[in-house]
Each structure stands twice: as structure tokens, then as C-alpha cells.
C-alpha positions as CSV (number, residue, x, y, z in Angstrom):
1,M,40.0,-6.1,3.1
2,V,39.7,-5.1,6.5
3,D,36.9,-6.9,8.1
4,S,34.6,-4.1,9.3
5,L,34.2,-3.3,5.7
6,Q,32.3,-6.2,4.9
7,Q,28.7,-6.4,3.7
8,S,29.2,-2.2,3.6
9,A,28.3,0.1,0.8
10,F,29.4,3.9,-0.1
11,I,27.7,5.5,-2.9
12,V,29.5,8.6,-4.8
13,S,27.0,11.1,-6.8
14,Q,28.6,13.8,-8.9
15,G,27.6,16.8,-10.9
16,E,27.8,20.1,-10.4
17,E,24.0,20.2,-10.8
18,I,23.2,17.7,-7.8
19,L,25.7,20.5,-5.9
20,T,23.4,23.7,-6.9
21,G,20.5,22.2,-6.5
22,Q,19.5,21.9,-10.0
23,T,18.9,18.4,-10.0
24,I,17.6,16.2,-6.9
25,D,20.2,13.2,-6.5
26,T,17.1,10.2,-6.7
27,N,19.6,7.5,-7.7
28,A,21.5,7.5,-4.0
29,N,17.8,7.2,-2.8
30,F,17.2,3.9,-5.2
31,L,20.6,2.6,-4.9
32,C,20.5,2.8,-0.7
33,D,17.3,0.9,-1.2
34,R,18.3,-1.5,-3.3
35,L,21.9,-2.1,-1.7
36,T,20.0,-2.5,1.8
37,R,17.7,-5.1,0.4
38,I,19.6,-7.3,-0.7
39,G,22.4,-6.7,2.8
40,F,24.9,-4.1,2.9
41,R,25.0,-1.6,5.2
42,V,25.3,1.7,3.4
43,R,27.9,3.6,5.5
44,G,27.5,7.1,3.6
45,V,27.0,8.7,0.5
46,I,29.2,11.6,-1.1
47,T,28.6,14.0,-3.9
48,A,31.7,15.1,-5.5
49,G,31.6,18.4,-8.6
50,D,32.6,17.9,-11.8
51,H,36.4,18.5,-11.4
52,I,38.6,15.0,-11.8
53,E,40.5,15.6,-8.3
54,E,37.4,16.0,-6.1
55,I,35.6,12.9,-8.0
56,A,39.1,10.6,-7.5
57,G,39.2,12.0,-3.7
58,A,35.5,10.6,-3.1
59,L,36.2,7.6,-4.8
60,R,39.7,7.1,-2.5
61,L,37.6,7.7,0.5
62,A,34.8,5.5,-0.8
63,S,36.8,2.5,-1.3
64,E,38.5,3.0,2.0
65,R,35.5,3.3,3.8
66,A,33.4,0.5,2.1
67,Q,33.5,-2.7,0.1
68,A,30.8,-2.2,-2.5
69,V,31.1,1.3,-4.1
70,V,28.4,2.8,-6.8
71,C,29.4,5.7,-8.7
72,T,26.8,7.7,-10.7
73,G,27.3,9.9,-13.6
74,G,30.0,11.6,-15.6
75,L,30.2,8.9,-18.1
76,G,29.2,10.8,-21.0
77,P,30.7,12.6,-24.1
78,T,31.3,16.2,-22.9
79,D,33.4,18.2,-20.9
80,D,32.4,17.7,-18.1
81,D,32.6,14.2,-17.9
82,H,35.1,13.0,-16.0
83,T,34.4,9.7,-14.3
84,A,36.7,7.5,-16.6
85,Q,39.6,9.5,-15.6
86,A,39.0,10.2,-11.8
87,A,38.4,6.2,-11.7
88,A,41.9,5.6,-13.1
89,L,43.8,8.2,-11.1
90,A,41.6,7.1,-7.9
91,F,42.5,3.5,-8.5
92,D,46.4,4.0,-10.2
93,Q,45.4,3.0,-13.2
94,Q,46.1,4.0,-17.1
95,L,43.3,5.1,-19.5
96,S,42.6,2.8,-22.6
97,F,40.3,2.6,-26.0
98,Y,38.0,-0.3,-25.6
99,P,36.6,-1.2,-29.1
100,D,34.0,-3.4,-27.7
101,A,33.0,0.2,-25.4
102,M,33.1,1.7,-29.0
103,E,30.6,-1.1,-30.6
104,Q,28.4,-0.7,-28.0
105,V,28.1,3.1,-28.3
106,A,27.8,2.7,-31.9
107,Q,25.1,0.3,-31.9
108,R,22.8,2.7,-29.5
109,F,23.3,5.1,-32.2
110,V,22.2,2.8,-35.1
111,A,19.5,2.2,-33.0
112,A,18.0,5.6,-32.4
113,G,18.7,6.5,-36.2
114,R,21.5,9.3,-35.4
115,E,24.7,9.5,-36.3
116,L,28.3,9.6,-33.9
117,A,30.0,12.5,-32.8
118,Q,33.9,12.2,-32.3
119,S,33.6,13.4,-29.1
120,D,31.4,10.2,-28.4
121,R,34.4,8.4,-29.1
122,R,35.5,9.2,-25.2
123,Q,33.0,7.1,-24.0
124,A,35.0,4.0,-24.9
125,I,38.3,5.4,-22.6
126,L,38.3,3.7,-19.9
127,P,40.7,2.7,-17.2
128,E,43.0,-0.7,-18.2
129,G,41.5,-3.2,-16.2
130,C,37.9,-2.2,-16.0
131,Q,34.5,-4.7,-17.0
132,L,32.3,-3.2,-19.2
133,I,28.6,-3.2,-18.3
134,E,26.2,-2.8,-21.1
135,N,23.9,0.4,-21.5
136,L,21.0,-1.1,-22.8
137,L,18.9,2.4,-22.4
138,G,21.5,4.8,-23.7
139,T,24.9,5.3,-25.3
140,A,27.2,5.6,-22.0
141,P,28.5,2.0,-21.1
142,G,29.6,1.4,-17.4
143,F,32.4,0.1,-16.2
144,S,33.5,-1.4,-12.7
145,L,36.9,-2.2,-11.2
146,K,37.8,-4.2,-8.1
147,H,39.5,-2.5,-5.0
148,G,41.5,-3.9,-2.3
149,E,41.1,-7.8,-2.0
150,Q,37.3,-7.9,-2.2
151,G,36.3,-4.7,-2.9
152,R,34.5,-3.6,-6.2
153,C,33.9,-0.3,-7.5
154,W,31.1,0.1,-10.2
155,F,30.6,3.0,-12.3
156,L,27.1,3.7,-14.1
157,P,24.9,6.9,-15.6
158,G,23.5,9.9,-13.8
159,V,20.8,9.1,-16.2
160,P,17.9,7.5,-13.3
161,S,16.3,5.0,-16.0
162,E,19.7,3.8,-17.5
163,M,21.2,3.4,-14.0
164,K,18.4,1.6,-12.7
165,A,18.3,-1.0,-15.6
166,M,21.7,-1.7,-15.5
167,W,21.5,-1.8,-12.1
168,R,18.7,-4.4,-11.7
169,Q,19.8,-6.2,-14.5
170,Q,23.6,-6.9,-14.0
171,V,25.0,-5.0,-11.1
172,E,22.7,-6.0,-7.9
173,P,23.6,-9.9,-9.1
174,E,27.2,-9.1,-8.9
175,A,27.1,-7.2,-5.6
176,A,24.9,-9.6,-4.1
177,A,27.6,-12.2,-4.6
178,L,30.3,-10.1,-2.4
179,L,28.0,-10.7,0.5
180,Q,29.4,-13.5,3.3
181,T,25.8,-13.9,4.7
182,P,21.9,-14.3,3.3
183,A,20.1,-11.0,3.2
184,P,18.0,-10.2,6.1
185,L,14.4,-11.1,5.7
186,R,12.5,-7.4,4.8
187,L,8.6,-7.3,4.8
188,V,6.8,-3.8,3.9
189,F,3.2,-3.4,4.7
190,R,1.8,0.0,3.0
191,T,-1.4,1.9,4.6
192,L,-3.5,4.7,4.3
193,G,-5.4,5.9,6.8
194,K,-3.6,5.6,9.9
195,G,-1.1,8.5,11.0
196,E,2.5,7.4,12.3
197,S,1.4,7.8,15.8
198,K,-1.7,6.0,15.7
199,L,0.7,2.9,13.8
200,Q,2.8,3.2,16.6
201,D,0.1,2.6,19.3
202,M,-1.4,-0.3,17.2
203,L,1.9,-2.1,16.5
204,G,4.4,-0.7,19.5
205,D,3.7,-4.2,21.5
206,L,5.7,-5.8,18.4
207,P,9.1,-5.5,19.4
208,E,8.9,-7.2,22.8
209,R,6.6,-10.0,21.5
210,F,8.9,-10.9,18.7
211,P,12.4,-9.4,20.2
212,A,14.3,-11.1,16.8
213,V,12.1,-8.6,14.5
214,N,13.1,-5.1,14.1
215,L,9.4,-2.7,13.8
216,G,9.8,0.4,11.7
217,F,7.9,2.9,10.3
218,R,8.0,5.2,7.6
219,A,6.2,8.5,6.4
220,H,6.0,8.6,2.4
221,M,3.5,11.3,2.2
222,P,0.6,10.3,1.8
223,E,1.0,6.5,2.5
224,N,2.8,5.1,5.6
225,Q,4.7,2.2,5.3
226,I,5.4,-0.3,7.9
227,K,8.9,-2.3,8.0
228,L,9.5,-6.0,9.7
229,V,13.2,-6.9,9.5
230,A,14.7,-10.3,10.7
231,D,17.6,-12.4,10.3
232,A,17.9,-14.9,7.5
233,T,17.2,-17.8,10.6
234,E,14.2,-16.2,12.0
235,Q,11.8,-16.9,9.3
236,Q,8.7,-17.7,12.0
237,Q,9.0,-14.9,14.4
238,L,9.1,-12.5,10.9
239,N,5.7,-14.4,10.1
240,E,4.1,-14.5,13.1
241,A,4.4,-10.7,13.4
242,A,3.4,-10.3,10.1
243,D,-0.1,-11.9,10.7
244,I,0.1,-9.7,13.6
245,V,0.1,-6.4,11.6
246,R,-2.1,-7.7,8.9
247,Q,-5.2,-8.2,11.5
248,R,-4.6,-4.7,13.3
249,L,-4.5,-3.1,9.9
250,G,-7.2,-4.5,7.9
251,K,-8.5,-2.8,5.1
252,D,-6.2,0.0,5.8
253,L,-3.6,-2.0,4.4
254,F,-3.2,-1.9,0.3
255,S,0.0,-3.5,-0.4
256,E,2.7,-5.7,1.1
257,S,5.4,-5.1,-1.2
258,E,7.7,-2.1,-1.9
259,D,7.0,-2.4,-5.7
260,I,3.2,-2.3,-5.7
261,G,1.8,1.1,-5.3
262,L,-2.0,2.1,-4.7
263,A,-2.7,2.6,-8.2
264,E,-1.6,-0.8,-9.3
265,S,-3.0,-2.5,-5.8
266,V,-6.5,-1.0,-7.2
267,G,-5.9,-2.1,-11.2
268,K,-5.4,-5.6,-9.6
269,L,-8.7,-5.7,-7.8
270,L,-10.6,-4.7,-11.0
271,L,-8.6,-7.0,-13.3
272,T,-9.9,-9.4,-10.7
273,R,-13.4,-8.4,-11.5
274,G,-13.1,-7.4,-15.3
275,E,-14.1,-4.0,-14.5
276,R,-13.0,-0.8,-15.8
277,I,-13.1,3.2,-14.3
278,A,-13.0,6.6,-15.8
279,L,-12.2,9.2,-14.3
280,A,-13.5,12.9,-13.4
281,E,-10.6,15.3,-12.2
282,S,-11.0,18.7,-11.3
283,C,-8.4,20.3,-8.9
284,T,-5.9,17.0,-9.2
285,G,-6.1,18.0,-12.8
286,G,-5.2,14.6,-14.3
287,L,-3.0,13.3,-11.4
288,I,-5.1,10.4,-10.9
289,G,-4.8,9.3,-14.6
290,H,-1.4,10.1,-14.6
291,M,-0.8,8.0,-11.1
292,C,-3.5,5.1,-13.1
293,V,-0.9,4.9,-16.6
294,S,2.2,4.9,-14.7
295,V,1.2,1.2,-14.1
296,P,2.0,-1.4,-16.7
297,G,-1.2,-2.8,-18.3
298,S,-3.3,-0.2,-17.0
299,S,-5.4,0.0,-20.6
300,G,-6.9,-3.2,-19.1
301,W,-8.5,-1.4,-16.5
302,L,-8.5,2.5,-17.1
303,E,-11.1,3.6,-19.9
304,R,-10.7,7.2,-19.7
305,G,-10.2,10.7,-17.6
306,F,-12.1,13.9,-18.0
307,V,-10.2,16.9,-16.5
308,T,-12.8,19.7,-15.8
309,Y,-11.3,22.3,-14.1
310,S,-14.0,24.6,-14.6
311,N,-18.1,24.7,-14.4
312,A,-18.5,24.7,-17.8
313,A,-16.6,22.0,-18.3
314,K,-18.3,19.9,-15.6
315,I,-21.6,20.8,-17.4
316,E,-20.8,20.0,-20.9
317,L,-18.4,17.0,-20.7
318,L,-20.0,15.2,-17.3
319,G,-23.5,16.7,-17.1
320,V,-23.4,18.4,-14.3
321,S,-26.4,20.6,-13.2
322,E,-26.2,24.0,-13.4
323,T,-28.4,24.1,-10.6
324,T,-26.2,22.1,-8.3
325,L,-23.6,24.4,-9.1
326,K,-25.3,27.0,-8.2
327,S,-26.7,25.8,-5.2
328,H,-23.8,24.0,-3.6
329,G,-20.9,25.5,-5.6
330,A,-18.2,23.3,-7.4
331,V,-16.6,22.1,-4.5
332,S,-19.5,20.0,-2.8
333,E,-20.8,16.5,-2.4
334,E,-23.4,16.8,-5.0
335,T,-21.1,18.3,-7.6
336,A,-18.9,15.1,-6.7
337,I,-21.4,13.0,-7.4
338,E,-22.6,14.0,-10.3
339,M,-19.0,14.2,-11.9
340,A,-18.5,11.1,-10.6
341,T,-21.8,9.6,-12.4
342,G,-21.2,11.4,-15.6
343,A,-17.8,10.2,-15.9
344,L,-19.4,6.9,-15.6
345,N,-22.0,7.3,-18.2
346,A,-19.9,9.1,-20.5
347,A,-17.5,6.2,-20.3
348,S,-20.0,3.0,-20.3
349,T,-17.6,1.9,-17.3
350,E,-18.7,0.1,-14.1
351,W,-16.5,2.5,-11.9
352,G,-16.7,6.4,-11.6
353,I,-14.5,8.3,-9.3
354,A,-14.5,12.3,-9.3
355,V,-12.2,14.6,-7.5
356,T,-13.3,18.5,-6.8
357,G,-11.4,21.1,-4.1
358,I,-9.6,23.9,-3.7
359,A,-5.4,22.9,-3.7
360,G,-4.9,26.8,-3.0
361,P,-2.6,28.5,-1.9
362,G,-5.6,30.9,-3.1
363,G,-9.5,30.4,-3.9
364,G,-10.4,29.3,-0.1
365,S,-13.6,31.2,1.9
366,V,-14.6,30.7,5.7
367,A,-17.1,28.3,4.3
368,K,-14.8,26.5,2.7
369,P,-11.1,26.9,3.5
370,V,-8.1,26.0,1.0
371,G,-7.8,22.2,1.2
372,S,-12.1,21.5,1.2
373,T,-12.2,18.7,-1.1
374,C,-14.8,16.6,-2.1
375,I,-14.3,12.8,-3.6
376,A,-17.0,10.4,-5.1
377,V,-17.1,7.0,-6.1
378,C,-19.8,5.2,-7.6
379,G,-20.4,1.3,-8.7
380,P,-21.7,-1.6,-8.9
381,S,-21.6,-1.0,-4.7
382,G,-23.6,2.0,-4.7
383,T,-22.0,5.7,-4.2
384,R,-19.7,6.8,-1.8
385,V,-18.9,10.1,-1.4
386,R,-16.9,12.0,1.2
387,S,-16.0,15.7,2.3
388,F,-12.0,16.5,3.5
389,K,-10.2,19.2,4.9
390,L,-6.5,18.6,3.5
391,R,-4.0,21.4,4.7
392,R,-0.7,21.5,3.2
393,D,0.3,22.9,0.0
394,R,-1.1,23.3,-3.6
395,N,0.8,20.2,-4.8
396,S,0.9,18.1,-1.7
397,N,-2.9,18.6,-1.4
398,R,-3.5,17.4,-5.1
399,L,-1.4,14.1,-4.1
400,R,-3.0,13.5,-1.3
401,A,-6.9,14.1,-3.1
402,A,-6.1,11.6,-6.1
403,S,-4.5,8.8,-3.3
404,L,-7.3,9.0,-0.9
405,A,-9.8,8.9,-4.5
406,L,-8.1,5.7,-5.4
407,D,-8.5,4.2,-1.6
408,M,-12.2,4.9,-1.3
409,L,-12.3,3.1,-4.7
410,R,-10.2,0.3,-3.4
411,R,-12.5,0.0,-0.3
412,Q,-15.8,-0.1,-2.4
413,L,-13.5,-2.8,-4.6
414,L,-13.2,-4.6,-1.6
415,R,-16.8,-4.3,0.0
416,A,-18.3,-5.5,-3.4
417,G,-16.2,-8.6,-3.3
418,Q,-17.6,-9.5,-0.1
């Protein structure tokens, strides 16, 4: 293994559905992030179609350029699944039937109450000398092969949930063991309420004050992230820089973990207080509820949600006044307050959130253009309502509105805790 390849990684994604745009390659995004976290430098990502020679060529290229190679997709039982054949061709191996792999496949079918098909047998025909990687969520086992003197290539399913579980539980520890130096120290600060330019102005002096710490920004709508990275020997400088970031961000900072998002941050605050929320959604159409229930354990703080898209639903389910709707309209601070109060009363919770707006692309007016959004939060610390002018496409406006609503609740919870 050439020294320049040490601690480098390459990702091979495969599938015609990626090349034709039918599927977004979220696997590569996940793997780039995870490999970087543990200390690899990702040197490239290549996508190959469902052809043995193309996949084999991509594997050869990747193994020439990196110590760690991760290939996703093409492990299934159909005629367009060619990963095993391509790996054998790329690394000059013969294909063999692996009884242990077949047993894993059979166990998955038994657990799912399904019968094996003859074509499922091909999932156990793998390159000689490979090591199996058990797939606990799907039928196709993964495998790995050595390349060069110190390199390794891992082959994982294309189904994201299966691939991510196998990576976290089995592959990442093995990949980390290849590294010669400790993983870099890395802190991530997640915020709403400040744009990239404002964050740059707030924190732009850090590189001069802490030269061993690399400062980076990332816009990931609707939030912005600040990243601090340093060598493992620079813990003190990293800690000092982090303290300044926390101080300057203040309540705009909602998480210091790449794995804990806004909804989970809100949930933790609610659990600490022993309180629950009810949701009243119009233009977001249940998106806030989706964000909440995506968090494990959300049943401990989320009571119920109401999707009241029409005026009739707002009146019937939330008790919004017809007079309010006629006088101020569905998209108004007055209506948002009555929606939040109605949800809180109907669910007997401590907190109520409401969102009403014009997501677009139609439905706007001169007085209330597309993107006009009103959000209300009511609870023990009182009622707060705000109006926003969101200026993106329909679904971006919905995501922004849902996030702003959760962030308003987060800030109210922080005030209530003071």
C-alpha cells in the first residue's frame, strides 16, 4: 500500500436508477460523513451502472486510489445484481457458494414468514476469500475483501436502512482499525436564527485566535451549522474555541450533536419538565408531527396533532371563531393563536403549537403574498405569535415553517425554565 493511500477512502455506488435520476444516492452522503468522522479523507465517489465490467472498473479505480473502499448496491437476487461477479473480476477471485451466507438468507425469510425462491440462492454465491457481513434487516449478506497490503473493500446493500445498520454495527469499527492516527476532534453546533453571513461576522476571528482549529460553516436548510475540527493533540484550543461559539450563539444554538436535531432537542426539554404538546397544522399538513414522531420516545412528550387545512376543520376541531376567520382570515396571527389554544384545550396538554400560512405557489395576494406564515405557541410562559415571509418553493416553505414553530417552542421552554 502506497503511503499516500493511507487513511484515504473511496465510495462506489451502483445502480442504473442512480444514473437515471430515479433514486438519490443518499448512501454516498452518509458514508462520506461517517468516514470523515473517524479520520479518513474521502478521495472520491463514483457511480457505476448495472454492468459487471463497469462495476469492476470502478472497483479497480477506487482500490488504486484509496485504502478503504465501500461499495453499495447490487447484492440482491435479480439479474441486474452483479456486485459479487464484478468484485471477483476486479480482484481476480473465483466465485463460490457460501453455506453460511445461505443460512443467513434463509433465516431472514423464516423470520419474515416468506418462502425462499430459487433466485435467492445467488445471494450466497460470493468471491472466494471474502468475509461475510451479516444483514439483520434484509436478506442480502454483505461481504468484504482485502486489496493490496493494507486495504479493504466492503460491499453493502443499496437499501439505506440495511446499509446504515451494517456500517454502524460491523463495518465502521473494522474501518477505524485501519487508521494509523487518532480521528480528528470534531464539534458541530446547530443553529436557527442566524444566516451564514451573520455567523461569519460573529465567528470570523476564531481562526486567528485558535490557529490549530479549523472553522467551517454549512447551510442545511432550514438550519445552519458551525464545525470546529482539530487534531487530537489540540483539545485545549478546541475547548476554548467551542466556549466562545456557545457564548456568541446563545439561545440560537439548539444542538451540539450531529445526531440530535431540532425536534429531539425540543423533546428533551419537554421531558425534563414533564410536559406535553399538541399540534395544530394547516399549511405544514402534519410535517411537524412527522418531525416529532421520527424521534424515538416521542410518545413521552407528544400528545396529538390536528391537521386542519380548511376553515371548517379549524372551526370544528379547534374551536376557531368564524368571526376571527372572517375578520382576519385563515392566515393571521389571531387565527394562529386560536388554533394553538384550541389544540392545547382539546388535548389537555401544557403546550400548543399552531402554523397557518400560504405555502404556494398559488393562493397569495398583495396583502398576503405566497410565503406568508403565522405561528403561535401557547403554554405556561404565555402566548407568543409571530408572522413570517417565507420566500422559497412550496415544500421548502413548509419545512421552514415547521422548523420555526419547533424553534419558537424551544425558546419558550428555555424562558419557562429561567
